[in-house]
C-alpha positions as CSV (number, residue, x, y, z in Angstrom):
1,M,-57.4,31.3,15.6
2,L,-61.3,33.5,15.6
3,L,-63.4,31.2,15.1
4,L,-62.2,28.9,17.6
5,R,-62.3,31.7,20.1
6,A,-66.4,32.0,18.7
7,T,-66.2,28.3,19.3
8,L,-64.9,28.9,22.4
9,S,-67.6,31.4,23.2
10,G,-69.9,29.5,25.5
11,E,-67.3,28.1,27.5
12,F,-65.5,31.6,28.0
13,G,-68.4,34.1,27.7
14,I,-66.8,37.6,27.2
15,H,-63.6,37.2,29.5
16,Y,-60.2,36.0,27.8
17,P,-60.8,37.1,24.1
18,Y,-57.1,37.2,23.2
19,H,-56.3,33.8,25.3
20,T,-56.9,31.0,21.3
21,V,-55.1,34.2,19.5
22,W,-51.5,33.7,21.0
23,L,-51.7,30.8,19.5
24,A,-51.5,32.0,15.6
25,V,-49.2,34.8,16.6
26,I,-46.6,32.4,18.7
27,F,-47.0,30.2,15.4
28,A,-46.8,32.5,13.2
29,G,-43.6,35.3,14.7
30,W,-41.6,31.1,14.9
31,Y,-42.2,29.9,12.3
32,C,-43.7,31.8,9.3
33,G,-41.7,35.6,9.7
34,V,-42.1,38.7,10.0
35,G,-44.7,39.6,7.5
36,P,-47.0,36.4,7.9
37,S,-46.5,37.6,11.7
38,I,-47.8,40.9,11.3
39,L,-50.6,40.1,9.2
40,S,-51.4,37.2,12.0
41,L,-52.1,39.8,14.7
42,V,-53.4,42.8,12.5
43,I,-56.3,40.2,11.5
44,D,-56.3,39.1,15.1
45,S,-56.8,42.2,16.7
46,V,-59.4,43.1,14.0
47,G,-61.3,40.5,14.5
48,I,-60.8,41.0,18.6
49,W,-61.9,44.3,18.6
50,Y,-64.7,44.3,16.0
51,W,-65.9,40.3,17.8
52,F,-65.4,40.1,20.9
53,L,-64.5,43.1,22.2
54,P,-67.7,45.3,23.6
55,P,-69.5,46.8,22.1
56,Y,-69.7,44.2,20.0
57,H,-70.1,44.6,15.9
58,S,-68.6,47.7,16.1
59,F,-64.9,49.5,15.9
60,T,-66.1,51.9,18.2
61,G,-67.3,53.1,21.5
62,K,-65.0,51.2,23.2
63,T,-64.1,51.9,26.8
64,Q,-60.3,52.5,28.3
65,T,-60.3,49.4,29.7
66,E,-60.6,47.4,26.0
67,Y,-58.2,50.0,24.8
68,A,-55.7,48.9,27.6
69,G,-56.0,45.1,26.5
70,M,-56.1,46.0,23.1
71,L,-52.8,48.0,23.6
72,G,-50.6,45.2,26.4
73,F,-51.9,42.4,23.4
74,L,-50.5,44.7,20.9
75,V,-46.6,45.2,23.2
76,F,-46.7,41.3,24.5
77,A,-47.4,40.0,20.7
78,G,-45.0,42.3,19.5
79,I,-42.2,41.5,21.7
80,I,-43.8,37.3,20.7
81,V,-43.0,38.6,17.2
82,T,-39.6,40.0,17.7
83,L,-38.2,36.8,19.4
84,G,-40.1,34.4,16.7
85,E,-37.9,35.9,14.1
86,A,-34.6,35.9,15.5
87,N,-35.0,32.6,16.7
88,R,-36.0,32.3,12.9
89,R,-33.3,33.7,11.6
90,L,-30.9,31.9,13.8
91,F,-32.3,29.0,13.4
92,L,-32.1,29.7,9.2
93,K,-28.5,30.7,10.1
94,Q,-27.1,27.6,11.8
95,Q,-28.8,25.3,8.9
96,Q,-26.9,27.3,6.3
97,T,-24.5,27.0,8.4
98,E,-24.4,23.3,8.7
99,N,-25.7,22.9,5.1
100,A,-22.4,24.7,3.9
101,L,-20.9,23.0,6.4
102,Q,-21.5,19.4,4.9
103,K,-21.0,20.8,0.9
104,S,-17.4,21.5,2.2
105,N,-17.3,18.1,4.3
106,D,-18.8,16.5,1.2
107,D,-16.0,18.8,-1.5
108,L,-13.3,17.5,0.7
109,E,-14.5,13.6,0.8
110,K,-14.4,14.2,-2.8
111,R,-11.1,15.7,-3.3
112,V,-9.6,13.3,-0.3
113,K,-11.0,10.3,-2.9
114,E,-9.9,11.8,-5.9
115,R,-6.4,12.3,-4.7
116,T,-6.3,8.4,-3.0
117,A,-7.8,7.1,-6.2
118,E,-5.0,9.1,-8.0
119,L,-2.1,8.2,-4.8
120,E,-2.9,4.4,-5.4
121,Q,-3.0,4.9,-9.2
122,S,0.7,6.3,-9.1
123,N,1.1,3.6,-7.0
124,E,0.0,0.7,-9.5
125,S,2.2,2.7,-11.8
126,A,5.3,1.9,-9.9
127,R,5.1,-0.7,-8.4
128,R,4.1,-2.7,-12.5
129,L,7.5,0.0,-13.6
130,S,9.3,-2.0,-11.0
131,A,8.6,-5.2,-11.8
132,R,9.1,-4.7,-15.6
133,I,13.0,-3.4,-14.5
134,I,13.3,-6.3,-12.3
135,A,12.6,-8.5,-14.5
136,V,14.3,-6.4,-17.3
137,Q,17.3,-6.6,-15.2
138,D,16.4,-10.0,-14.9
139,D,16.9,-10.6,-18.7
140,E,19.8,-8.6,-19.3
141,R,21.8,-10.7,-16.4
142,R,20.2,-13.9,-18.4
143,R,21.6,-12.4,-21.8
144,I,25.4,-11.4,-20.6
145,G,26.1,-14.3,-18.5
146,R,25.4,-16.5,-21.2
147,S,27.1,-14.0,-23.5
148,L,30.3,-14.3,-21.5
149,H,30.1,-18.3,-21.4
150,D,29.1,-19.1,-25.2
151,S,31.3,-15.9,-26.6
152,L,33.7,-15.0,-24.5
153,G,34.7,-19.0,-22.9
154,Q,34.9,-20.5,-26.1
155,Y,37.8,-18.1,-27.2
156,L,39.3,-18.6,-24.1
157,A,39.0,-22.5,-24.3
158,A,40.1,-21.9,-28.6
159,L,43.3,-19.7,-26.6
160,K,43.8,-23.3,-24.5
161,M,44.2,-25.4,-27.1
162,H,46.6,-23.9,-29.1
163,L,49.0,-22.6,-26.3
164,H,48.8,-26.1,-25.6
165,E,50.5,-27.3,-28.8
166,L,52.5,-24.6,-28.1
167,Q,54.0,-26.8,-25.5
168,C,55.7,-28.8,-28.0
169,Q,57.2,-26.6,-29.4
170,G,60.7,-26.4,-26.9
171,E,62.0,-25.8,-23.6
172,F,61.5,-22.4,-23.9
173,A,57.5,-21.9,-25.9
174,R,56.8,-24.5,-23.1
175,S,57.1,-22.8,-20.2
176,L,56.0,-19.5,-21.5
177,A,52.5,-21.4,-23.4
178,S,52.2,-23.1,-19.4
179,Q,52.8,-19.9,-17.6
180,C,49.4,-18.1,-20.4
181,S,47.9,-21.1,-20.3
182,E,47.5,-21.1,-16.2
183,I,46.5,-17.2,-16.6
184,V,43.7,-18.9,-19.2
185,D,42.6,-20.9,-16.9
186,Q,42.0,-18.2,-14.2
187,C,40.3,-16.6,-17.2
188,L,38.0,-19.3,-17.4
189,V,37.4,-19.7,-14.1
190,E,36.1,-15.9,-13.4
191,T,33.8,-15.9,-16.5
192,R,32.0,-18.7,-15.1
193,T,31.8,-17.3,-11.7
194,V,31.1,-14.0,-13.5
195,S,28.1,-15.8,-15.5
196,H,27.0,-18.5,-12.9
197,L,26.8,-15.2,-10.4
198,L,24.5,-13.0,-13.5
199,H,21.9,-15.7,-14.2
200,P,23.2,-20.0,-12.7
201,P,22.5,-21.7,-16.0
202,L,21.0,-24.9,-12.9
203,L,18.8,-22.7,-11.7
204,D,17.5,-23.3,-15.6
205,E,18.6,-26.4,-15.6
206,R,17.5,-27.8,-12.8
207,G,15.3,-25.4,-10.9
208,F,15.8,-23.6,-7.2
209,C,17.3,-25.7,-4.4
210,S,19.9,-27.8,-7.1
211,A,21.0,-23.6,-7.5
212,T,20.4,-23.0,-4.2
213,R,22.5,-25.0,-2.6
214,L,25.8,-24.6,-5.3
215,F,25.2,-20.5,-4.8
216,V,25.1,-21.5,-0.6
217,E,28.4,-24.0,-1.0
218,G,30.7,-21.1,-2.9
219,F,29.3,-18.7,-0.5
220,A,29.9,-20.8,2.8
221,G,33.9,-21.8,1.6
222,R,34.4,-17.4,0.5
223,S,33.0,-16.0,3.8
224,G,32.7,-18.2,6.0
225,L,29.6,-18.5,6.8
226,A,27.9,-21.8,8.3
227,V,24.6,-22.2,6.2
228,S,22.4,-25.2,6.7
229,L,20.2,-26.1,4.8
230,D,16.2,-27.5,5.1
231,L,15.9,-28.0,1.8
232,P,13.8,-31.0,-0.4
233,S,16.4,-32.7,-2.2
234,E,13.9,-33.4,-6.0
235,L,10.7,-31.1,-6.7
236,A,9.0,-33.1,-8.7
237,I,7.6,-30.8,-10.1
238,R,9.2,-27.0,-12.3
239,M,8.2,-23.8,-10.9
240,A,7.3,-20.9,-12.4
241,P,11.0,-18.9,-13.7
242,D,10.0,-15.7,-12.4
243,L,9.1,-17.6,-9.2
244,E,12.6,-19.8,-8.9
245,I,14.4,-15.7,-10.0
246,A,12.7,-14.6,-7.4
247,L,13.1,-16.6,-4.3
248,F,16.7,-17.4,-5.7
249,R,17.7,-13.6,-5.4
250,A,16.2,-13.9,-2.5
251,V,18.2,-16.2,-1.1
252,Q,21.8,-14.0,-2.8
253,E,20.5,-10.9,-1.2
254,G,19.7,-12.7,2.6
255,L,23.2,-14.4,2.9
256,T,25.0,-11.2,1.7
257,N,23.4,-9.0,4.1
258,I,24.0,-11.2,6.9
259,H,27.1,-11.3,5.9
260,R,27.8,-8.3,5.8
261,Y,25.7,-6.6,8.5
262,A,24.5,-9.1,10.9
263,S,28.0,-10.3,12.5
264,A,26.5,-13.4,12.5
265,T,28.7,-16.9,12.8
266,A,25.6,-18.9,11.4
267,A,22.7,-19.0,9.3
268,K,19.7,-21.7,8.2
269,I,17.5,-21.5,5.0
270,A,14.7,-23.8,5.2
271,F,12.4,-24.0,1.8
272,R,8.8,-25.4,2.1
273,V,6.2,-26.3,-1.0
274,E,3.2,-26.9,0.1
275,P,-0.4,-27.2,-2.0
276,S,-0.5,-24.3,-3.4
277,S,1.9,-22.0,-1.7
278,V,6.2,-21.3,-1.0
279,R,7.7,-20.1,1.9
280,L,10.9,-19.4,2.8
281,A,12.0,-18.7,5.5
282,I,16.3,-17.2,6.1
283,S,17.9,-17.0,9.5
284,D,20.7,-16.1,10.8
285,N,22.2,-16.3,15.1
286,G,23.6,-12.3,14.8
287,K,23.1,-9.1,16.1
288,G,19.4,-8.1,14.5
289,M,18.5,-5.2,13.6
290,P,18.1,-1.8,14.2
291,L,14.5,-0.6,15.4
292,S,14.6,2.5,13.3
293,L,16.6,0.7,10.6
294,L,13.6,-1.8,10.9
295,K,11.5,0.3,11.3
296,Q,11.8,2.0,7.8
297,I,11.8,-1.3,6.4
298,R,8.5,-2.7,7.2
299,E,7.2,1.0,5.9
300,G,9.1,0.7,2.4
301,T,11.4,4.0,3.3
302,A,13.8,5.5,1.3
303,D,16.3,4.9,3.3
304,A,15.9,1.1,4.0
305,G,17.9,-0.3,1.2
306,V,17.4,-1.3,-2.4
307,G,17.7,-5.3,-2.6
308,I,15.2,-5.9,0.3
309,A,13.2,-3.9,-1.6
310,G,13.4,-4.9,-4.9
311,I,12.8,-8.3,-3.4
312,R,10.1,-7.0,-1.9
313,E,8.6,-5.6,-5.2
314,R,9.8,-9.2,-6.6
315,F,7.1,-10.7,-4.5
316,R,4.3,-8.3,-4.3
317,D,3.9,-8.6,-7.9
318,L,3.3,-12.2,-7.6
319,N,1.5,-11.6,-5.3
320,G,3.7,-12.1,-2.2
321,A,5.0,-11.3,1.4
322,L,7.9,-10.3,2.6
323,E,7.7,-10.4,6.8
324,I,10.7,-9.8,8.4
325,E,11.9,-10.2,12.6
326,S,14.8,-9.0,13.9
327,S,15.9,-9.6,18.3
328,S,18.7,-9.7,19.7
329,S,19.5,-13.0,19.3
330,G,18.8,-13.0,15.5
331,T,16.8,-11.6,12.6
332,T,14.2,-14.0,10.3
333,L,13.6,-13.0,7.1
334,T,10.0,-15.0,5.5
335,I,8.6,-15.4,2.2
336,T,5.4,-16.8,1.1
337,A,3.6,-16.9,-2.8
338,P,1.3,-18.6,-4.4
339,L,2.6,-22.0,-6.1
340,V,2.3,-21.9,-9.9
341,V,3.9,-23.7,-11.7
342,I,5.2,-25.0,-15.0
343,A,3.8,-28.5,-17.4
344,P,7.3,-30.7,-17.7
345,E,7.0,-29.4,-21.8
346,S,7.4,-25.6,-21.0
347,Q,10.4,-26.3,-18.4
348,P,13.3,-24.3,-19.9
349,L,16.6,-26.3,-22.0
350,G,19.7,-26.7,-19.7
351,F,22.9,-25.8,-21.5
352,S,25.1,-28.1,-20.3
353,Q,25.7,-28.7,-23.0
354,L,27.1,-25.8,-24.0
355,Q,29.7,-26.3,-20.8
356,A,31.8,-29.3,-22.5
357,G,35.2,-28.9,-22.5
358,L,35.2,-25.9,-20.2
359,P,36.4,-25.8,-16.4
360,E,34.0,-26.3,-13.9
361,P,33.0,-22.8,-12.1
362,R,35.4,-22.0,-8.3
363,S,32.8,-22.4,-6.2
364,E,33.3,-18.9,-5.2
365,Y,30.4,-16.4,-4.9
366,S,30.7,-13.0,-4.0
367,A,29.7,-12.1,-0.5
């Protein structure tokens, strides 16, 4: 700034010796701190005093006016340096605060991401566990149902044949054997009914549509609910066992809930097979669900009930979805899932051959 002042001497002459150094004072005070500002102020003051105030190139011999001018310069320059330092410190403090806030936000975001990842991992583990529990439950039902059919059912059938022989041994024995035979018949029917409820053999042998027709026939007869079916007469393909059992359990759960809670007189089941997906709709003409319950079911809260939650988990594991719409005129449960088929040679064998000699099961299913 002193060199600039020397360059402009032709313009300013001996006047305005401090004009150019104000820029240096302001810059140093605003951006450089107290030390550099004081150093700049000292250098500028000495330079102006020596070079630009008469008598020139001398530190002595200055007039009172020059002393007053230098004092005024130092006072105002000190004020500028003070204000600049205050502003600089405020700016640095603000910057530090912003940096600290940014760091806190980054740390918080990182922790949120970590917690979110942990929560997603926990939810995924819970879903896998739930799917595994459902699969194990289905396998256990299938095993118990076949055990009832194959062991207890066969023993009862043999007992019935022995009682039939007793009926030929006299009047009293015939009467007693007849009563026992009736009891055995009832036990056989109950055994077959429980076996079919646990896991319908027709589901393995003929598939979802046939098993659903048999179940709905028994359910309608027992509950008095008019159930209309809109199912394909026969499917040209067999769906994967997991998909068939999930659809069948959805029908069971849907009709059971309609019978227990909907106060409905009629229900409808519609099933469609698309090129790459399946769609199952279960509707009724009942009173509908309370809004609070419908909200809990859609949000999947603990109070929503085990049955619907189990169906939702089954189809979530199959990459499907469950939707529920309800109003005062009825409720509709809609299920969609990807279509998965199995090759003919991989289709499960039925066990119609195991049913020879046993009475037909009752067309009654617990509602």
